N, C-alpha and C positions, 0 to 999 in steps of 0.2 A: 595476773600479776600487774601492778599499776605501772604508770608511765615512767616512774623513777626507779623501777626495779633494776637491780644490778644485772640480772640475767638479760633483760631487754637492752640495757645500755651496752652490754658486752657484745651481744650478737647483732645489734642493729646494723643493717646494711650489709651483713656478712655475705648474704647469698645473692646479691646483685651481680650481674654478669657483664661488666664492661669488656669490650674486646681487648685481647692481649696482643702485644707486638714485641718482637717478631714471633713466628711460629716455632715452638720448641719441638723436640723429638723424644720418643720413648721407646724403650725395649719392653714389649708387651707380650704377656702369655695369654693367648686368647682362650685356652682351655679353662683357665681359672679366673679370667678377668683381672689379672694382677699386673700392675706396673712394676717391672723388675728393676728398671734403671731409667733415670731422667737424664737426657742428653742436652746439656746446655748449648744453645746456639752461640755463634761467635759474638753477636751483639747481645749486650746485657739484657736480661729479663728480670725486672725487679718485682713486678706484680703479676703473679702467675695464676691463671684459671686452668685447673686440670680438666680436660674434656670429659663429658659424660660417657662418650663412646670413642673407641679407637678401632678403626677398620670394621665398624658395624657391630662391635661387641661392647657391652656395657662394662665400665670400669667399676669393680666391686672391692678391690683390695689394693693397698700400697705395700709393696714387698719390703723385705729387710734391706736397710741401707739404700733404698731407692733414691732418696734425695740427700743423702749424707754428704756433708762438705760443700753444698751449693752455697758459696759465700756471697753470691750476688742477690739472692732472693730476699725481699723485704716482706711481702705478704703472699699468702697462698690460700686459694679457695679450693676445697676438696669436694668432689661431686657428691650429690645427695645419696647415690646408690652404694657408696663405699661403706663397708661394715667393719673392716679390720685394717689397722695400721701396724706394720711389722716392727721388729727390733731395729733400733738405730735408724729408723726411717728418715728422720730429719736431723739427726745428730750433727753438731758442729756447723750448723747454718747460723753463723755468728751475726748476720745482719737481720735475721728474721724477727719481725716485731709482732706480726699478727697472723694467726692461723684460724681459719673457719672450719671447725670440726663439723662434719655432717650430722644431722639429727638422728640418722639411723645407725650410727657407729655403735659397735658392741665390744670391740677389743682394742687396747692400746698396748703395743709391745714394750719390752724392756728397753730402757735408754732411748725411747722414741724421740725425745726432744733434748737429749743431753747436750750441754754446752751451747744452747741457743741463748747467748748471753744478753741479747736485746729483746727477748720475748717479754711482753708486758702483761698480758692477761690471758686467761683461759677459762672456758666454760666446758665442764664435763657433760656430754650428752646423756640423756636419761637411759639410753640403752647400755651404757657402760656400767658394770656392777663391780669391777675390780680394777684398781690402778696398780700396774705392775711396778717392779723395782726400778728406781733411778729414772723414771719417766721424765722428770723435770730437773734432774740433777744439774747443778752448776748454771741454772738459769738465773743469774745474779740480779737481773732487773725485773723478774717476775714479781708483780706486786699484788695481783688479784687472781685467786684460784677459787672458782665457784664449784662446789661439790654437792650434788643432790643427795637426798637421804637414801636413795636406792643403792649407793655404793656401800658394799659390806666389807671390803678389805682394801688396804693401801700398803703396797710393798715397801721393802727396806729402802731407805735413802731416796724415796720418791721425790722429795723436794730438797735434797742435800745442797747446801750453800745458796739457798734462795734467801738472801739476807733481807730483802725488802718485802717479803711475802706476808699477806694477810689472807687467811682462808675464810671463805664465806660459806655458811651452811646452816643446818638446823641444829638446835640444841639436842644433845643426847644421841646424835648420829655418830657414825664411824668417823666422819670428818672432824667432828668436835673432839672425839677422843684422841685422834691423831694429832691435832693441833695442840692439845693440852700436854700430851706426852712429849712432844718435840719443842715445847715452848714457842710455838708460832702464834702470833696474834690471830684471834678468831672473832669474826663478826657474825652474830646470830641473825638469821633471816626467818621471817614468819612464813611458814609454808601454807600455801593455798592448795585446795584440792582442785584438780582439773587445770587445764591450760588451753590456750588458744593458739592457732596458727594463722598467720596472714599469708595471703598468696596473691598471685596475679596470673592472668592468661594473656599471652602474647602471640602475635603471628610470627612467621619465620623471619620477618624483617625487623622485629623488635617493637612493633607497634602494639599498643595495648588494645585489647578487644573487649568492647563493652557489650552487655546484653547476652553473654554466652551462658546458657543454663546447663547445669550438669548435676548429677546425683553423687552423694557420698553416703553410702548406706541407704537409709530410707529418707534422708533429707535432700531437698533440692536447693541448690545455690545458684545465684545469678551474679555475674560480674557487674560492677557499677560502671559509671561513665568512664572511669579511668582503668577499667579492666581488672579491678581488685575484688577479692572476696576474703571472707574471714570464717574460719571454722573454730568453734568454741567448745568448751566442756569436754576436752579430751583428757585421757589419763593413760599412763603407761605408754607402750609402743603401739603406734597406730599407723596403718597403711592408708594413705590418701590415694584413692583410686577413682578418678572422675569417670562418669559414664553419661553419655548424652542421648536423649531420645530424639533430638533434633537433627542428629547426623554429624556432630563434631567428633573428631578423633584427637587424642591427646598424646603428647610425647614429653617426658617419659609416660608410660601408661600408669605408673604409680610412683609415689614417693613415701618412704617410711620415715616417720618422725617419732621421737621419744620424749619431746619436750617442746617448749615454746620455740617457734621459728618465725622469722620475718621473711617475706617475699619468697615463699615456696613458689616456684615458677613452673607453669606448664606451657608448652607450645601447642596451639590448637590449629587444626586444619579441617577442611570440610569438603564435601563434594556437591556438585550440582548436576542436574539432569534435565532434559527437556526434549523438544522436538522441533524440526523444521518441516513445514508443510506448505502446500499451496492453499489457495482460498477454498478449494473444494475438500480439504482435509487429507489429501494424499501426501504421504511422506516423501521427502526428497532425499535420495541417497547420495553420499559422497560429499556433503557440505563440510568443509573443514573448520576447525577451531584450533587455536594455539594458546597454550598457557605455559609460560616459562620456556623451556627448551623442548617441551613435548607437544605433539600434535594429535588431534582427535578428529574423527569423522563420523557423520551420521550413518546409521545402518539402513537396510532396505526399507524399514518403516519410517525413516526420518528421525529416529530417536538418537540421542547422544548422552554420554555421561562423562563428566570431567572430575576426577578425584583429586584429593590432596591440594586443595586451594587454600592459600594462607592470606589473611587480610582481605582487602578489597581487590577485585580483579575486573577488568573490562574484557568481556567476551564478544568477539566480532566474527560472525560467520563469513567464510570466504568460499567462492565458487569459481572453478575453472570454466564453467559453462555460461558465464555472463549473467548469473542470477543477481538480483538486488533484493534487499531484505528490509522488512519493517518489523521491529526497529532495526537500524543498521548495526547497533551494538547494545549490549546490556551490561550494566555495572552490578556486580554481586558483592555482598558483604557477609553472607552467611549461607548455610545450607538451603537448597531449593530443589524441588522436584518437578516444577511446572514452568520452566522457562520455555517461551514459545516465540519462534520467528516465522513470519509468513514470507514465502519466497515469491518473487516476481521475476519476470524476464522481459527483455526488450526484443522486438523482432524487426528486422530490416527487410525491405523488399523494393520492388520497382513496378512501375506502370509502363506497359509497352503497347504499341499499336500492333495490328495484325502482321506487320512486316518485321516485327522483332526489334524495332527502334524504340528506345526509351522516350517517354513523353515528359518533358520538364514543365513545371508550373501547372500540373494537372490537379485539380481539386476534387476530392471525394469525401464522403462521410463514412465514419466507422463508429458504430455504437453511439451516435449522437455527436461525435466530435468531428470537426472539419479538418482534414489533412490536405496538404499541398505538396506535391513532389518537388524536390530541390532542382537546381539547374541541370543536374545530371539525370533527372527522372527517377530518383530514389526517394524512399520514405522510411521513417522509423516509427514503430508503434511501441510506446513505452508501457511498462507496468502491466504485462500480461501474466496471469496466474492460473495454474491448473489447465485443464482441457479447455481450450478456447477456440471458438470458430470465428475466423476472420472473414467477414462478409461485407465487402465494400458496396456503397451505393453512390449514385451521382445525382446531384441536384440539377445538372445541366442536360440530363437525358441520355447519358452514356450507359452501357451495360457491360458486364465483365464476364470473362472466361478464364478460369472456372468461376462459378458463382460464389464459391466459398472455399476456404482452406482450413482444416482443423489441425491445431497445434497441441502437442502434449508437453512442450517445454521450449527452451530457447531454440529459435530457428533463424536462419539467415537466408536472404535472397529468395523469399517467396515472390512469385511474379503473377501479375494479372494482365491479360490483354483486354483492351477496351475497343468496343464497337459502338456504332450508332445507326439510327435510321433517319431518312429524310423523306419528306412528303410535300405535295403541292398539287398544282392544277396545270393542265394543258387547255388553253382557251383561245378564242379568237379575240379580235380587238374590242369587241363589244362585251366581252366577259362570258360568252357562251362556252360551255365545256365541249371539248373535242374528244370523242371516244376513239380508241384504237391507236393512239400515238404511242411509240416505243421510247421510253426514257431509260438510258443506260448510264452506269457509273462503275468503272473498274470491273468489267465483266459481269456485273449484276444488272438485270433488266426488269422493268415493270411496264405494263400496258395500261394506259388510262382507261377508266371505266366510263359509263354513260354520262357522268357528270364531269368528266375530265380529270378526276382525282387519280393519284398514283402514290405508291409507297415503295421505297427501296430499302431493304434491311441488310444488316451485316456489313456496313461500310466501316473502314478504318483509315486513319491518316487523312491526308489532304487528297481530294479526288476532284475530277471534272465530270459533271453530269451533262449529257447531250440528249436531244430530242430529235426524232425523225418520224415522218409520215408521208407516204406517197401522195404527191400532188400538192403538198403544202411547203411553203417556206416560212421560217420563223424569224421574228425580230431578234430573239435571243436563243439561238439553238445550242448554247453551252453555258454552264454556270460553274464557277469554282466553289467547292464546298470544303469546309475545314472542320465541321462538327454537326451535331444534331440540328435539324431545322425543319419547320413545318411550313415554310414559305418559299419553296422553290417552284416558281411559276414560269411557264413558257407561253409566249403569245405568238400566234400565227400571223403572218403578214396579210394586210388587206389594202386594196387600192384606196388612195385618199381622194375623196370626192369633195369638190367645192360647190356649195349651193349659193345662188344669187337670188335675192328677193328685193323687189322694188318697194319703196315706200308707198302705201296705198293712196296717199293724198296727192301723189305726183304722177298722174296718168296723162300722157301727151303723145301725139303722133309725130312730134318733131324728133328726128334722129340726131343723136349725138355720138360723139366718139367715146366709147366706154373705156375706162382705164381700170386696171386691177393691180392690187399690191398684195403680195403674199409674205407674211412674216413667219419665219420658222424658228422655233426654240428647240435646240438639241441639248439634251442633258446626257453627258457622257459619264457612265459609271466606271470608275477606274479600279480594277482589281488586279491582283498580281503585283508586278514591280512598278511602282509609281514614282516618278521624279519629275523631270521637265516634260510638260505636255504640249504638243504643237500640231500643226497641220501643214501638210505639203500636198499640192494639187496632184502631182504625178505619182504619189506613193500608192502602194498596193493597199487594199482594204483588209484590216483585221478587225474582228468583231469584239464588241464590249457592250454590256447592258446600258441602255440609256432611254431617254424619252424625247420625242419630237412633238411639240405642240404647234400645229399649223392653223393659222387664222386667215380666212378669205374675207376681203372687203371690196364691195362693188360700188360704182359711182353712177348716178342717174344721168341720162342724156340731156335732161332739161337744163337750161342755163342757171336756174336757181340752185342754191346749195341742196345737195341731196344727202339725206340722212342715211348713213351706212349701217347696215345690219350685219353682225359678225356671225360666222359659223366656225366651230372649232372641233377638232378631234385630237385624241391623244394616241400616239403610235409609239410602241416600245421598240427601239432599235438597239443594236449591240455593237460597240466599238471597244477594242482592247489595245492598250498601249503595247508597243513592242519592247524588246529587251533594253532599249535606250530611252524608254518612256515616251516614244513618239506614236501618234495615231494619225489616221487619215479618214476624213468623212467625204465621200464622193457625192456628186450630183446635187449640190446645194445651189439654190437660185434665190434671188431677192435678198432681202434683209434677214439675217440669221443671228440668233443669240446662242452662243456656245456656253452651256452651263454644266460643268462636270459634277457628278454626284457619285457616291460610293455607299453601297449597302454594308460595307465592312467598317465604315465609320471614318474614312479619311475626310479631311477638311481642305478646301482649295482657296487659294488667294491669287488673283481676284476670284470672287464667286461666279462671275460670268464675263464674257467678252462678246460685244456686238460686232458682226462683220457684215459688209455689204458687197463684198467681192472676194476674189482669191487673196488669201493672206497666208504666207508660208511661215510665219513666225508667231503663231499664237502660243502663249507661254503661261503656264499655271505653276504656282508653288504649292506643294502638298504638305500637310502636317497631320498629326493624329493625337488622340488622347489615350491615357491609360488610367484605369480606376481600380479600386480595391479597398481593403481594410487593413488596419494595423491593430492586432489583438495580442493579448497575453496567452499563456499556455492554457488558461482556464476558459478562453473565449471572450474574456472581458475586453471592452474597447479601450484603446490607448489613444488619448487625445494629445495634440501638441507634438507628435512625432514628425520629423522632417523627411519626406520622400523626395529624392532628387535624382535627376539624370542630366549630366553635363551642367549647363548653367540654368536649367529649369528646376524649380523646386516648389513644393506645396506642403502645408501643415495639415495633419489629420484633424478631423472635426471631433466633436464630443462623442459621436458614436463610432469613432475610429476610422470613418471613411475618408477617402481622399480622391481627388481628380487632378491628375497631372496633365497639363495641356501643352500644345505647341511643340511636340516632339516630331522629329523627322529622321528618316533612315533607321539604322539599328541603334538602339539606346540601351544603356545599362542602368537599372534602377537600384538605388541603395536607400536604406532607411537608417535613421539615427535619432536617438533621444537620450539626453543626459540621464544617467541612472539606470539605463536599460541596456541589455545585451540581447542581440537577436539571433535566434537559431536559424532563421531564414537568411541565406546569404544574398549575394547579388542576383538580380533577375534580369535576363536579357530579353528584349522585345524587338520585333521588327515591324510592327504595325499596331493598329488599334487593338486594345486589349481590355477586357473587364475581368474582375475576379483575381487580380494579382494581389495575393495575400502575403502579409508579413506577420511573423509570430515572434514575440519577444520572450526570452527567459525573464522570469521575475527574479530580481536581484535584491539581496539585503547586503549592504556594504557598510563598513564603519571601521572603528579603531578601538583597540583595547590598550589602555595605558594605566600607569599608576597615578597616584595623587599628584605627583610632580610633573606629569605629562610625558614620562618616559614610556615608550612603546614596550609592551610585554609580548615577546615572541612565543610561538608554539602553543597558543591558547586554542583549545577546541571550541569552536562556535557551531552549534547545531540548531536545526529547526526543520520540522516537517520531514524527518527522515534524511535530510541532507546535512553535510558537515563540511567544515573548512577549518584551516589552521592559520593563525596569524603569522605574518612575516616578521622580519627583523624589526620593523618599525611599528609593529602592533596592528597593522592594517589587515583586513580580510575582505573577501567577497564570497557570499553564499549564493550560489546560483541554482535555478530550477525549482524555486519555491513558489507557492501561490501568492504569497504576500499577505496572508490572512491568519497566520499562526503565531506561535511563540518561538523566540530565539533565545538560546541559553549559552552562557560562556562558562568554561570550566578548565581548570588546570590544577594539578596536584600542588598543594602548598599555598594556594591563593583563595581568597574570598573576594567575590565580585559584587559591585553595587552599580546598578541592579544586577541580580544573577539571571533574571528572566525578563524579557520584554515582549509584550503583545503588540503585533504590528497589524496594519490594515491598509492595503492598497499601495501600489508602487508609486514613485521610487521610495527607498528606505535608507535612512542613515541612522544606524543603531550603534552607539558607542557604549563601552563598559569601562568602569574604573576598578582596578584590581589592587588588592593589598595582600602581601604575603605574611606568613608567620614562620617562626623558627622555634625549635624545641631543644632542650638540653637538660643538663643536670648539674647541680652544685653539690659537691661532696668533700668530706675530709680526705686526707691522703689514704686512710684505711678503707675507703669506699663507702663509709656511712654518709647518707644524705644529710644536708643541712636545710632545715625548714626555715621559712620566714625570710629568705633572702630576696631583696628587691632586685630584679633584673630589668634593666631599662634600655631604651634606644630612643633618643630624642624625647618626645612628649609621651611615648608609649612605655608602659611598665607593667610588670606582673610580679607575683610573689611565689616562691617555690613551695611545693607541697611538702608533706611530712617526709617523703623519701628523697627530697631535693630536686625533683623534676619540675620543669616549668614549660609553659608554652606562651610565647609573646606574639601577639597579633597586631594588625594594623600598620605594617611596615611598607615603606615605599623607597625606591632608589637604594643608595648605599647608606648603611647605618652602622654605628658603633655600639655594640652590646657591652654593658658594664654590669657588674654585680656589687651589691653593697649591703652591709648589715652592721649595725653598731658593734664596735669592738672586734670586728672580723677583718681579716685581710684576704684578698682573692688573687689568684693567678690563673690566666693572664689578667692584666689590668683592664683590657678591653679586647673585643673580638669584632673585626669588621665583617659585615655581611652585606650581600647585594641581591639576595634572593632566598627563597624558602630552603629549609634544610633541617637536618637533625644532627645531634651530637655536638652542639655548641656548649661545651662543658667548662665549668670553672672548678678549680680546686681551692678550698678555703681552710683557714685556721684562725684561731682566736688568741688574743693576748690576755693574760691575767696579771694583776699587780697586787702587791700587799706590803706589809711592814712587819718586821720582827723586832720585838721590844723585850726588855726585861720586866720584872714585876713592877718596877716604878714607872714604866712607860718610856724609858729611854731606848732609842733605837740601837740595835746591835749590828755592827757592820761585819762583813766578811763571812757571813753564814751561807753555806752552800744549800741551795734549794733544789731538790730533785723532783721532777715531774715526769712520770711515765718513763723513767729510766734515763732522762736527759738531765745533765747537771747544768744549773744556772748559777753563776756567781753573783 
């Protein structure tokens, strides 16, 4: 039937389902699917959509007098599954103008629409073969009644007092005979064989579903981009029963049609299934998913199934065991059987010494990654999947107990103890090894071999090593040890001998008074607590590693100048500052240089002091350096980061290294760089330190705003498995990314430009501009859509489709929607919107004008013009 067909114009838009307000009530007989009585709510309902189901049972019949006398109803849409309408079902509904009879209807009871004085038109469905008596009696404004040729009988007074009626039908039909017999105007229609039905597939939220494939008989149909489909070449009564090989389910499961119909509507849903596994392929049980108000969980093999999904859905796995997932969520728009999530977990632990004390700032390697314990001695290993063996190693020479720990899933507080070895030599002052010396450290002992070498294993924490051997005294009989070392040497004392040699050219028998000057250089190695360093003649001696360089110089007895020849030896002595930083060096004679040194890396100011006699106020200031690197989570160097402690600061170099100098006492190191956030917190040091590492989270930060600069809140920004949501001002911070992937912005109802940004290297400022869209419908008061209406907001506009629907994109901020079409009026005149949404609908109508004249062309005034039952003067 062509576009201008009466049947199409009568039923156009009839089966659209706009929401009804408020909710009415019904007396319903579930056994027969019959509505026995309609209960009008207190608030008027003018446009009624009778539900497809009541209490889970399909509505198939309208009982006798079910809606009789409902004087508020203007339009009624009857469900597609209804096959019979009882006697007097809608009698005396005096405001009723439009009724959509379902295409599967087979029976109309007596007086069904009696006294519906404002009823304007009616199409008899193809399933009805008999029109009972007085069905349309006293419908005084009924102007069009379309009767198909399948109707074989029309009862007495079926159209009594329908003064404005014209019957539309085919010549020679029962309808033609009835019109002739009752002197009713008749309009002949050309009958075409076969008919078509238009339809659409929606999700439960009313969104149209594109690309849904299903079968009707042997034919396969697929909805277009607007969720529409068309079935053609039908004849008689046909059951449209879609079936999908892809996994869609449809509600209702079938619709019976007996003639042309518009917008036969199915609601489609689907199921998805998949699995959650670790990287080894082992399923993870108990991972939760939520859809709507229902929750689902993976089984023992990690598989899951989520049924009855409608439209698009975001599925996000959730674990009570601290798993993380890749991807962290999946958006589905249709059936799927192969969704896959890979599960990872993070493990926390600690490094302890053999005494059970946690070791802060301890660095160790794990699978090629360098980790450093935090100030509390703890560490976190992220992204472990499956059966994983944690086997730490140390670049500094430590070893661990246990050697490894095997994990099968999330674990907390795994612990490793660290131990180390030290080695060195016991020798005399000339460097000759001394065999048989006993070196001890915290209950562990070693005896030096023939070369003087020794090794002590299994040490932990800070210890003091001592040496002893009968008959020998040592310049340094103890050394403080804080970690692995191969340079722990002990030197036995030897008598200092001074050798005098005359210049060979000065041989004479003349006796002279020989004078001798000895210059001693004492290098004091300060370990332990270092602060003010001084000397007091009467103080007791405490030992500390140092060096004395003694130089003898002799003078010839001849009166001529005598060339001096020096002899020198290096003797290692030990002096240790006490708890107040004071030391005492006894038995000094002559001119002496005090030069403190430190194997731990302390720096002294001044570097040396020369004394020629007792001096009880020798004073040194001590400072130290700290070094390390600033890196990101991938191990990449971060340059330009400021590492500071108090008023001392330094900037990291191109390779991320830094050297912070001039520190004293206990210091707290912090790191900072604009655009970076650091997972390593403050680090406290008490002396020279190397390998103090700082690790930065990689950050992507920016803002999501509309074209007017207004921030868009609650936008999901994702990248590399991480996600963040924008705040009220549109700003966001995405942490823990490598800084080398893609970042995407998404929010329902918005389109973003760009929608994806490729980033490379920190820091990152990534902004997005978003525009929202709105949808709605423009229709006549009877629900029929109005095509070709221009809907605009500012400079953006669109045109409605054949069914009156529209989608307007490119909006920012607050905008006023208006609808316009030549010779049409629309209500409301405008709609203010400030964000995405649906249901921004307009109701429209059109004006017509004309002129009534006599045969000579003179206008005739006072003639009443009746259009659709409305009188116009």
